[in-house]
C-alpha positions in Angstrom: 333.7 41.1 31.5 333.9 38.1 29.1 335.9 35.2 30.6 339.2 34.3 29.0 338.1 30.8 28.1 335.0 32.2 26.4 337.1 34.6 24.4 339.2 31.7 23.2 336.1 29.9 22.1 334.6 32.8 20.4 337.9 33.6 18.4 338.3 30.0 17.5 334.8 29.7 16.1 335.1 32.9 14.1 338.1 31.4 12.5 336.2 28.2 11.9 333.0 29.6 10.5 334.2 32.9 8.9 335.3 31.0 5.9 334.3 30.6 2.3 332.8 27.2 3.0 330.2 29.1 5.0 328.7 30.7 1.9 327.1 27.7 0.2 324.5 26.9 2.9 323.8 30.5 3.9 321.5 33.1 2.4 324.7 35.2 1.7 325.1 32.7 -1.2 322.5 34.5 -3.2 324.3 37.9 -3.6 327.5 35.9 -4.2 326.0 34.7 -7.5 326.6 38.3 -8.9 329.6 40.3 -9.7 328.1 43.8 -10.3 327.7 45.9 -7.1 324.2 47.0 -7.8 323.1 43.3 -8.4 324.9 42.3 -5.3 323.3 44.8 -3.0 319.8 44.3 -4.4 320.1 40.5 -4.2 321.5 40.8 -0.7 318.7 43.1 0.4 316.1 40.5 -0.7 318.1 37.6 0.7 318.3 39.3 4.1 314.6 40.2 4.0 313.5 36.6 3.4 316.0 35.2 5.9 313.8 33.6 8.5 312.9 29.9 8.8 314.8 27.0 7.4 317.9 28.1 5.5 317.3 25.7 2.7 313.8 27.2 2.2 315.2 30.7 2.4 317.7 30.0 -0.3 315.1 28.2 -2.5 312.7 31.2 -2.2 315.6 33.6 -3.0 316.6 31.7 -6.1 313.0 31.7 -7.3 312.9 35.5 -6.9 316.1 35.9 -8.8 314.6 33.7 -11.6 311.6 36.0 -11.8 314.1 38.9 -12.1 315.9 37.0 -15.0 318.9 36.9 -12.7 319.5 40.6 -13.4 318.0 42.3 -10.3 319.3 45.8 -11.1 317.9 45.7 -14.7 314.8 44.2 -13.4 314.3 47.1 -11.0 315.1 49.7 -13.5 312.5 48.4 -16.0 310.0 47.3 -13.5 307.2 49.7 -14.7 307.5 48.6 -18.3 307.7 44.8 -17.8 304.2 43.4 -17.7 305.3 39.8 -17.8 307.4 40.1 -14.6 304.6 42.1 -12.9 302.4 39.1 -13.5 305.0 36.6 -12.3 305.5 38.2 -8.9 301.9 37.5 -8.1 302.8 33.9 -7.6 305.7 34.6 -5.2 305.4 33.9 -1.5 307.9 33.1 1.4 306.2 32.5 4.7 304.3 35.7 5.4 306.0 37.8 2.7 303.9 37.8 -0.5 303.4 39.6 -3.8 301.8 42.6 -2.1 304.9 43.1 0.0 307.2 42.3 -2.9 305.5 44.9 -5.1 306.3 47.7 -2.5 309.9 46.4 -2.2 310.4 46.7 -6.0 308.6 50.1 -6.1 311.0 51.4 -3.6 314.0 50.1 -5.3 312.7 51.4 -8.6 312.2 54.9 -7.1 315.7 54.9 -5.5 317.6 53.8 -8.6 315.5 54.8 -11.6 313.6 58.0 -10.3 316.2 59.5 -7.8 319.0 57.9 -10.0 321.1 56.9 -7.0 324.2 55.0 -7.9 323.9 52.6 -4.8 321.5 51.5 -2.2 324.1 52.7 0.3 322.7 56.2 0.0 319.2 54.9 1.3 320.9 54.0 4.5 323.6 56.6 4.9 321.3 59.7 4.5 321.5 61.6 7.8 324.2 59.3 9.3 326.9 60.9 11.3 330.4 59.4 11.4 330.3 60.2 15.2 327.2 58.0 15.7 327.9 55.2 18.1 326.0 52.7 16.0 323.5 52.3 13.1 320.4 53.2 15.1 319.8 56.4 13.1 320.6 54.5 9.9 317.9 52.0 10.4 315.3 54.5 11.7 315.9 56.8 8.8 315.8 54.0 6.3 312.4 52.9 7.7 310.9 56.3 7.2 312.3 56.6 3.7 311.1 53.1 2.8 307.5 54.0 3.8 307.5 57.7 2.9 303.8 58.5 2.3 304.8 61.5 0.2 306.5 59.1 -2.3 304.7 55.8 -2.0 300.9 56.3 -2.1 299.4 52.8 -2.6 301.4 50.3 -0.5 299.5 48.3 2.1 300.1 48.5 5.8 300.8 44.8 6.1 304.2 45.4 4.5 305.4 47.5 7.6 306.2 44.2 9.4 308.9 43.4 6.9 311.1 46.4 7.7 312.3 46.5 11.2 313.4 49.7 13.1 315.1 50.4 16.4 312.3 52.9 17.4 309.8 50.0 17.2 312.2 48.2 19.8 313.0 45.5 17.1 316.5 43.9 17.3 316.5 44.4 13.5 318.2 41.0 12.9 317.8 40.9 9.2 318.7 44.4 8.4 321.8 44.2 10.7 322.8 41.1 8.8 322.4 42.9 5.5 324.5 45.8 6.7 327.1 43.3 8.0 327.3 41.9 4.4 327.6 45.3 2.9 330.0 47.0 5.3 332.5 44.6 6.8 335.1 42.7 4.8 338.1 40.6 5.5 340.2 38.0 3.7 337.6 35.2 4.1 335.5 36.8 1.4 332.1 36.1 2.9 331.1 39.7 3.6 331.4 42.1 0.8 332.6 45.4 2.2 331.1 47.4 -0.7 329.9 50.3 1.4 332.4 52.8 3.0 330.1 55.4 4.7 329.5 53.2 7.6 332.4 51.7 9.7 332.3 48.1 10.8 332.7 49.3 14.5 329.2 50.9 14.2 327.4 47.8 13.2 325.1 46.0 15.6 325.0 42.2 16.1 322.2 40.5 14.0 320.4 39.1 17.0 318.1 36.1 16.7 317.1 33.3 19.0 320.3 31.3 18.3 322.5 34.2 19.0 320.8 35.5 22.1 320.6 31.9 23.5 324.3 31.2 23.0 325.3 34.6 24.4 323.3 33.8 27.5 324.7 30.3 27.7 328.3 31.7 27.6 327.5 34.4 30.2 328.2 37.4 27.8 324.7 38.9 28.4 322.1 38.1 31.0 318.9 39.0 29.2 317.2 36.7 26.7 315.2 39.3 24.9 315.6 39.8 21.2 315.2 43.5 21.1 317.2 46.6 20.1 318.5 47.3 23.6 319.7 43.8 24.1 321.3 43.7 20.5 323.2 46.9 21.4 324.2 45.5 24.9 325.6 42.3 23.3 327.5 44.4 20.6 329.1 46.5 23.3 330.3 43.4 25.1 331.8 42.1 21.9 333.6 45.5 21.4 335.7 44.7 24.4 337.1 41.8 22.3 337.4 43.7 19.1 336.2 47.4 19.1 336.8 47.8 15.3 334.8 44.8 14.2 332.5 43.4 17.0 330.0 41.7 14.6 332.5 39.2 13.3 331.4 37.3 16.3 328.1 36.7 14.6 329.8 33.8 12.9 330.7 32.3 16.2 327.5 32.8 18.2 325.1 32.0 15.3 327.0 28.8 14.3 327.4 27.6 17.9 323.6 27.8 18.1 322.4 26.6 14.7 325.2 24.2 13.8 326.5 22.9 17.1 323.2 23.1 19.1 324.1 25.2 22.0 320.9 26.5 23.6 
């Protein structure tokens, strides 16, 4: 059980950081540059994928990528096969261990999903096989992984790219994909998250667990394990559901910011 004084701290920090001012210095600022849903979800997918390391560096890399895409990510994805100039430009892109080899498969996947399958949203890549009765998004993320690397569809990607898409069956906490789902699924009056997708309910989201979140959660006595894995991410989420069963991941704002901004370890 989470102590009453800790509940007060968490709720006050959600109110403090779940605010429009949060956007500017966070990778979520990248999809906020766009107004069309397809542009938003593609930009968000890349922003979440690149979201490790210093936030300024993440945002800088994302801006460079959007520039390569002529700041029209959906049109870029649709016309990917025909645009030789942009195919050359991605060869110069790198963010930490994510490079042009990985980027090519990401774009190939998105081109297949939107241009070949003619899906109207990236949501269907995640919601396929999802059941409304599912406790959380474990099946969503596992199914997405298998779709993203389906060898019957994608014949020439390199194995190195596997490390850039996490999955619960690999015991990963899936921090970046859970963050992406938070952006796409939950919404409130603050306007930080987009709430574009309706097939998944906010109550089914899992906390985006990184070292800041797990350290703060341990410091506050919410969980006792310091492991950043799927089991612990679900355990933390379940604890936070005792505070808000319908929207447990809103506490990401509190735990992440208490760690990164306020320095709790």
